[in-house]
GUFIVO-418044 format. One line per field, with one value per residue: residue number from 1; residue in three letters; x, y, z of N, C-alpha, C, CB in turn. Coordinates in Angstrom, 1 decimal. Glycine has a CB too. Layout:
num = [NUM,...];
residuo = [ALA,...];
n_east = [X,...];
n_north = [Y,...];
n_up = [Z,...];
ca_east = [X,...];
ca_north = [Y,...];
ca_up = [Z,...];
c_east = [X,...];
c_north = [Y,...];
c_up = [Z,...];
cb_east = [X,...];
cb_north = [Y,...];
cb_up = [Z,...];
! end
This chain:
num = [1,2,3,4,5,6,7,8,9,10,11,12,13,14,15,16,17,18,19,20,21,22,23,24,25,26,27,28,29,30,31,32,33,34,35,36,37,38,39,40,41,42,43,44,45,46,47,48,49,50,51,52,53,54,55,56,57,58,59,60,61,62,63,64,65,66,67,68,69,70,71,72,73,74,75,76,77,78,79,80,81,82,83,84,85,86,87,88,89,90,91,92,93,94,95,96,97,98,99,100,101,102,103,104,105,106,107,108,109];
residuo = [MET,ARG,GLY,ALA,LEU,GLN,TRP,PHE,LEU,GLN,ARG,LEU,THR,GLY,VAL,LEU,LEU,PHE,ALA,GLY,LEU,ILE,VAL,HIS,PHE,TYR,VAL,MET,HIS,TYR,SER,GLY,ALA,ASP,PRO,LEU,ALA,TYR,GLU,SER,VAL,ILE,LYS,ARG,ILE,SER,SER,PRO,TYR,TRP,LYS,ALA,PHE,ASP,ILE,VAL,PHE,LEU,VAL,SER,ILE,LEU,TYR,HIS,GLY,LEU,ASN,GLY,LEU,TRP,GLY,ILE,VAL,ILE,GLU,TYR,ILE,HIS,SER,ALA,ARG,LEU,LEU,LYS,LEU,VAL,ARG,THR,SER,ILE,ILE,ILE,LEU,ALA,PHE,ILE,VAL,LEU,PHE,THR,GLY,VAL,TYR,ILE,ILE,GLN,THR,PRO,SER];
n_east = [149.9,148.1,148.2,150.8,150.5,148.6,150.2,152.3,150.8,149.9,152.3,153.0,150.9,151.3,153.7,152.9,151.0,152.7,154.3,152.2,151.3,153.5,153.5,150.9,151.2,153.2,152.0,149.8,150.9,153.3,153.5,153.0,152.3,150.1,147.5,145.9,142.9,139.4,139.0,141.6,141.9,139.8,140.6,143.0,142.1,140.7,142.3,143.3,145.4,145.7,143.2,143.6,145.7,144.4,142.5,144.1,145.3,143.0,142.2,144.5,144.4,142.0,142.4,144.7,143.8,141.4,142.3,144.1,142.3,140.8,142.9,143.1,140.5,140.4,142.1,140.7,138.0,136.5,134.4,133.0,130.7,130.3,132.7,132.3,130.1,131.3,133.3,131.9,130.5,132.7,133.6,131.4,131.3,133.8,133.2,131.1,132.4,134.5,133.0,131.6,133.8,135.1,133.1,132.9,135.5,135.4,133.5,133.9,132.8];
n_north = [111.9,111.3,113.3,112.9,110.4,111.0,112.8,111.1,109.2,110.9,111.5,108.9,108.2,110.1,109.2,106.7,107.7,109.0,106.9,105.3,107.1,107.1,104.4,104.3,106.3,105.1,102.7,103.6,105.1,104.0,101.2,98.2,97.4,97.8,100.3,102.2,100.9,100.1,97.3,96.4,97.8,96.8,94.1,94.4,95.5,93.4,91.7,90.5,91.6,94.2,95.2,95.2,97.1,99.4,99.8,100.3,102.6,104.2,104.4,105.6,108.1,109.1,109.3,111.0,113.3,114.1,114.2,116.3,118.3,118.4,119.4,122.0,123.0,123.0,125.1,127.3,127.3,127.9,127.4,125.0,123.4,123.8,122.7,120.0,119.3,119.7,117.8,115.4,115.5,115.2,112.7,111.1,111.7,110.5,107.8,107.3,107.9,106.0,103.5,103.6,103.7,101.3,99.5,100.1,99.4,96.6,95.6,95.4,96.2];
n_up = [85.5,83.5,81.6,80.6,79.4,77.4,75.9,75.1,73.5,71.6,70.2,69.4,67.7,65.8,64.7,63.7,61.8,60.0,59.0,58.0,56.0,54.2,53.4,52.2,50.2,48.6,47.8,46.4,44.3,43.3,43.3,41.5,38.1,36.6,36.0,38.6,39.6,40.1,40.6,41.3,43.7,45.3,45.4,46.8,49.3,50.3,51.6,54.8,56.0,54.9,55.8,58.5,58.6,57.6,59.6,61.9,60.9,60.7,63.5,64.5,63.1,64.1,66.9,67.0,65.6,67.0,69.7,69.4,68.7,71.1,72.7,71.7,72.3,75.1,75.6,74.9,75.8,78.8,80.5,82.6,82.1,79.3,78.4,79.1,77.5,74.9,75.1,75.3,72.9,71.1,71.8,71.1,68.3,67.6,68.0,66.2,63.7,63.9,64.0,61.6,59.8,60.3,59.6,56.8,56.0,56.5,54.7,51.7,48.4];
ca_east = [150.2,147.1,148.8,151.9,150.0,148.1,151.4,153.0,150.0,149.9,153.5,153.0,150.0,152.0,154.7,152.1,150.4,153.7,154.6,151.1,151.2,154.5,153.0,149.8,151.7,153.9,151.0,148.9,151.6,154.5,153.4,152.2,152.5,148.8,147.0,145.0,141.5,138.5,139.2,142.8,141.7,139.0,141.5,144.0,141.5,140.1,143.3,143.1,146.5,145.3,142.1,144.3,146.5,143.4,141.9,145.1,145.4,141.8,142.3,145.5,143.9,140.9,143.0,145.6,143.1,140.5,143.1,144.6,141.1,140.6,143.9,142.7,139.2,140.7,142.8,139.8,136.8,136.7,133.2,133.0,129.5,130.6,133.8,131.7,129.3,132.2,134.0,130.9,130.3,133.9,133.6,130.3,131.8,134.8,132.6,130.4,133.4,135.1,132.2,131.4,135.0,135.3,132.1,133.3,136.7,135.0,132.5,134.2,131.8];
ca_north = [110.8,111.3,114.2,112.2,109.4,111.7,113.3,109.9,108.6,111.9,111.3,107.6,108.2,110.9,108.4,105.8,108.4,109.3,105.6,104.9,107.9,106.6,103.2,104.7,107.0,104.1,101.7,104.3,105.8,103.4,99.8,97.6,97.9,98.2,101.5,102.1,100.6,99.6,95.9,96.3,98.3,95.8,92.9,94.7,95.7,92.1,91.1,90.8,92.5,95.6,95.6,95.6,98.3,100.4,100.0,100.9,103.9,105.0,104.7,106.6,109.4,109.6,109.7,112.1,114.5,114.5,114.7,117.7,119.2,118.6,120.4,123.4,123.3,123.3,126.4,128.5,127.2,127.9,127.0,123.5,122.8,123.7,121.7,118.7,119.2,119.5,116.5,114.4,115.6,114.7,111.2,110.6,111.8,109.5,106.5,107.3,107.8,104.7,102.4,103.8,103.4,99.8,98.9,100.3,98.5,95.2,95.2,95.9,95.7];
ca_up = [84.6,82.4,80.6,80.0,78.5,76.2,75.2,74.5,72.5,70.5,69.5,68.8,66.6,64.8,64.0,62.9,60.7,59.1,58.4,57.2,54.8,53.3,52.8,51.4,49.0,47.8,47.2,45.4,43.2,42.8,43.2,40.5,36.7,36.1,36.6,39.7,39.1,41.2,40.8,42.1,45.1,46.0,45.6,47.9,50.6,50.7,52.4,56.2,56.4,54.6,56.7,59.8,58.4,57.5,60.9,62.7,60.4,61.1,64.9,64.7,62.6,65.0,68.2,66.8,65.3,68.0,70.8,69.1,68.8,72.5,73.2,71.3,73.0,76.5,75.7,74.6,76.6,80.3,81.2,82.8,81.4,77.9,78.2,79.2,76.3,73.8,75.2,75.0,71.4,70.5,72.0,70.2,66.9,67.4,67.9,65.0,62.6,64.0,63.6,60.2,59.1,60.4,58.7,55.4,55.7,56.6,53.7,50.4,47.4];
c_east = [149.3,147.7,150.0,151.5,149.4,149.2,152.1,152.1,149.8,151.1,153.5,152.1,150.6,153.0,154.0,151.5,151.5,154.1,153.4,150.9,152.3,154.0,151.8,150.3,152.4,153.0,150.2,149.6,152.7,154.5,152.6,152.4,151.2,148.3,146.0,143.5,140.7,138.8,140.5,142.7,140.9,139.8,142.4,143.3,140.7,141.1,143.2,144.3,146.2,144.2,142.7,145.0,145.5,142.8,142.8,145.3,144.2,141.9,143.3,145.1,142.9,141.5,143.8,144.8,142.2,141.2,143.7,143.5,140.8,141.6,143.6,141.5,139.6,141.5,141.8,138.5,137.1,135.5,133.2,131.8,129.8,131.7,133.2,130.9,130.2,132.9,133.1,130.6,131.5,134.0,132.5,130.7,132.8,134.2,131.8,131.3,134.1,134.3,131.8,132.6,135.3,134.3,132.4,134.5,136.3,134.1,132.8,133.2,132.3];
c_north = [110.8,112.2,113.6,111.1,110.0,112.2,112.2,109.4,109.6,111.7,110.0,107.6,109.1,110.1,107.3,106.4,108.7,108.0,105.2,105.8,107.5,105.4,103.5,105.3,106.0,103.2,102.4,104.8,105.0,101.9,99.3,98.2,98.4,99.5,101.3,102.0,100.1,98.2,95.7,96.7,97.3,94.5,93.2,94.8,94.5,91.4,91.4,91.7,94.0,96.1,96.0,96.9,99.5,100.8,100.7,102.4,104.8,105.3,105.7,108.0,110.0,110.1,111.0,113.4,115.0,114.9,116.1,118.7,119.5,119.6,121.8,123.9,123.7,124.6,127.5,128.4,127.0,127.5,125.5,122.8,122.7,122.8,120.3,118.4,118.9,118.2,115.4,114.3,115.0,113.2,110.5,110.6,110.7,108.1,106.3,107.1,106.4,103.5,102.4,103.3,101.9,99.1,99.0,99.4,97.1,94.7,95.9,95.3,95.9];
c_up = [83.4,81.2,79.9,79.1,77.2,75.3,74.4,73.3,71.3,69.6,68.8,67.6,65.5,64.0,63.1,61.7,59.6,58.3,57.5,55.9,53.8,52.6,51.8,50.1,48.1,47.1,46.1,44.2,42.6,42.7,42.1,39.1,36.2,36.8,37.8,39.2,40.3,41.6,41.6,43.5,45.9,46.3,46.8,49.3,51.1,51.6,53.9,56.7,56.1,55.4,58.0,59.7,58.4,58.8,61.9,62.3,60.8,62.6,65.2,64.3,63.6,66.3,68.0,66.5,66.4,69.4,70.6,69.1,70.2,73.1,72.9,72.1,74.4,76.7,75.6,75.4,78.0,81.1,81.3,82.1,79.9,77.5,78.2,78.0,75.1,73.9,74.9,73.5,70.7,70.6,71.1,68.8,66.6,67.2,66.6,63.8,62.7,63.6,62.1,59.4,59.1,59.6,57.2,55.1,55.7,55.4,52.4,49.4,46.0];
cb_east = [149.9,145.8,149.1,152.9,148.9,147.2,152.4,153.2,148.6,149.8,154.7,152.5,148.6,152.7,155.6,151.0,149.8,155.0,154.9,149.8,151.5,155.8,152.5,148.8,152.7,154.9,150.1,148.2,152.1,155.7,152.9,150.8,153.1,147.8,146.3,145.1,141.5,137.1,139.3,144.0,141.0,137.8,142.3,144.7,140.6,139.7,144.8,143.1,147.8,144.9,141.1,145.2,147.3,142.4,141.4,146.4,145.5,140.6,142.6,146.8,143.2,139.9,143.9,146.6,142.2,139.5,144.2,145.2,139.9,140.6,145.2,142.4,138.3,141.4,143.8,139.5,135.9,137.2,131.9,132.9,128.3,130.9,134.9,130.8,128.5,133.2,134.5,129.6,130.1,135.2,133.3,129.0,132.4,135.8,131.7,129.5,134.4,135.6,130.9,131.0,136.2,135.3,130.7,133.6,137.7,134.4,131.1,135.6,130.5];
cb_north = [109.5,111.8,115.5,111.7,108.5,112.8,114.0,108.8,108.3,113.3,111.4,106.6,108.7,112.1,107.6,105.2,109.7,109.9,104.5,105.1,109.4,106.4,102.2,105.6,108.1,103.3,101.1,105.4,107.1,103.8,99.2,97.6,96.8,97.1,102.4,103.3,99.6,99.8,95.2,97.0,99.7,95.4,92.6,96.0,96.9,91.3,91.4,89.5,92.1,95.6,94.5,94.5,98.3,100.1,98.7,100.2,103.8,104.1,103.4,106.2,109.2,108.5,108.6,111.9,114.2,113.4,113.6,117.7,118.6,117.2,120.0,123.5,122.1,122.2,126.5,128.5,126.0,129.2,127.5,123.3,123.6,125.2,121.9,118.5,120.4,120.7,116.4,114.6,117.0,115.3,110.9,111.4,113.2,109.6,106.2,108.6,108.9,104.5,102.4,105.2,104.1,99.4,99.6,101.8,98.8,94.9,95.6,95.5,96.3];
cb_up = [85.4,82.8,81.2,81.1,79.2,76.6,76.1,75.5,73.0,71.0,70.4,69.9,67.0,65.4,65.0,63.8,61.1,59.8,59.5,58.0,55.2,54.1,53.9,52.1,49.4,48.7,48.3,46.1,43.7,43.6,44.6,40.8,35.8,36.2,35.6,40.7,37.9,40.7,39.5,41.4,45.1,45.2,44.4,47.6,50.6,49.5,51.9,57.0,55.8,53.1,56.8,60.3,57.1,56.5,61.6,62.7,58.8,60.8,65.7,63.9,61.3,65.3,68.8,65.6,64.1,68.3,71.1,67.7,68.0,73.2,72.7,69.8,73.0,77.2,74.5,73.2,76.0,80.7,80.4,84.4,81.7,77.4,79.3,80.5,76.1,73.7,76.7,75.8,71.0,71.1,73.5,70.4,66.7,68.6,69.1,64.8,62.7,65.5,64.4,59.8,59.7,61.9,58.9,55.1,56.8,57.9,54.1,49.9,47.6];
! end
């Protein structure tokens, strides 16, 4: 069951990333008459909806990327001790990036 859940979440985050990329591309390149400026970005990311979008996008990126990295790691590393070390490192990296990203999203300046 665990492998099926990972497979499903990998596909789900892939769809979320594709949709998020389309939204991001549209907002950055085709929305609004005024050019992209610091003030307009701060105004947009001050919205709770954009903050939620950015956090969901961040979580999707982290899961999709690090789960894919884990899939590569288990193909090439066969030592149980080294697998445990790499898995722990990936989890620590994920939490550091997640907390840093959420902090940045929550505190626009």
